[in-house]
Every structure is written in structure tokens, then in C-alpha cells.
VEXVOGU-219527 format. One record per residue (C-alpha): x, y, z; residue in one letter. Coordinates in pm, whole numbers, plus 50000, padded with zeros to 5 digits. Example, Ala and Ser with C-alpha at 12.3 -4.5 7.8 and 13.67 -1.06 7.14 Angstrom:
# VEXVOGU-219527
512304955050780a/513674989450714s/
This chain:
# VEXVOGU-219527
499975001049997m/501315035749914k/501045062650119i/501345096850075l/501715120850371i/500635154450384d/502275186350478m/500345190450811n/502025155350973l/505565152251049p/508165139750796p/509105112151061k/505945094051001l/506825080350688a/510015062350839d/507395050151113s/505075036750819l/508135020450628t/509075001950937k/505534988450963k/505864976750558g/503935002850402f/505515023150113e/505335057150284a/506575091550150v/506155127850285h/504865153950037w/507905175350102f/510065149849919r/507785155649606i/506435185849604g/506355223549704a/505465228950087a/502645253950001n/501285231949695a/497195232149707k/495555204149841d/494235198949470s/497945194649336e/498485167749607i/495325149749524m/496155148549155a/499625133549220y/498265106449453a/495425097849176h/497975096648900d/500525075949117n/498125054349296n/498655067949658y/496435070149960i/496805101150095v/497225105850488l/496355139750655t/494685157650918c/493065181250680d/489215182350619l/489705198550268d/490605165550110f/487515150050210n/485715182550043t/487485177749738i/486015139549715l/482715150549829s/482425180049535i/484195160649259t/482595123449342h/485725109049232n/486665073149341l/490355079949413k/492505088349561p/491585073849916s/492235093550193v/493055084150562a/492335113650801q/493715111351146i/491705127951397r/493315125551716t/494275157151952q/497945161152012g/499035136751746f/502225118051847n/503855090651610i/505175072251909a/501475065652043h/499335065551767d/501575045951503i/500215014151599e/496475023651549l/497155039651247i/498835008851089a/495854987251199l/493595009651068a/495185010450722l/495804972350728l/492194961850818q/490764990150555s/493294980550249a/490704964350041n/488444993950082e/491385020050049l/492485003949715e/488995007749589k/487955041249695g/487265053650065a/487535077650339i/489205062750666l/488715083750949t/491045075351251i/490555088851595d/491875076451938t/490035047251979k/488175034451668k/488535040851280f/485515041951041r/485205037950673l/483195057550412r/483075042150069l/483455066549736l/481955083649573p/480525102549848l/
């Protein structure tokens, strides 16, 4: 599973996800720090990535466009901490892999996660 990490999350998250067996890259290694969300979505779509973010704008883009991809995994924890949250994130991604490959929004909070299939 290929994960594209948005600018609003720490770059070290890519390393943590890679250690868990994911192919993960932070946006700063690909594009401009001030890139529009639509540019990140287009790159993810064209290169078969799932966008990992804390930003609600990605869900809005999917809602407006009615696209099936890219899938978005949204972290909704307060005080995000890689060491504390990586297990939950990895578990949510793995358990939702089939849906994310087809097109879905995955919302991850401190105790659970939920899926919405695309299009919205």
C-alpha cells in the first residue's frame, strides 16, 4: 500500500510507516510545501497513493468531485504523537486495505476508525 503523507503531518511518520511495511513518502520529498490540496490529490490519483492527512479539505474535494480515488486516511487525534498513534494508524490502514484500494475515506481517531466508501 502506497501512502502519501500531507504537509500537516511530521515527515518522520513516513519512516514509521515504512518500518510497518508500508510504502510511505512525505509530500515535502515530492512537491512544494505550499502546494494546493488539489495538486496533492492529483499526484496521489495519478500515482496510486492513499493520502494520509489531518486536513478536512481532502474530504471536501472528494465530495465535490465525486471521484473514486485517491482514497484519503484522515487522522483525527488531538495532540498527534507518532510513537503513541502509529500502531492505531497502521492497524486501521491494514484492516481497511481492500476498501482503500477501491476508493474510501478512512477516519482514524484515538480509539476507533470508520470507513466511508467513495464516491460520496
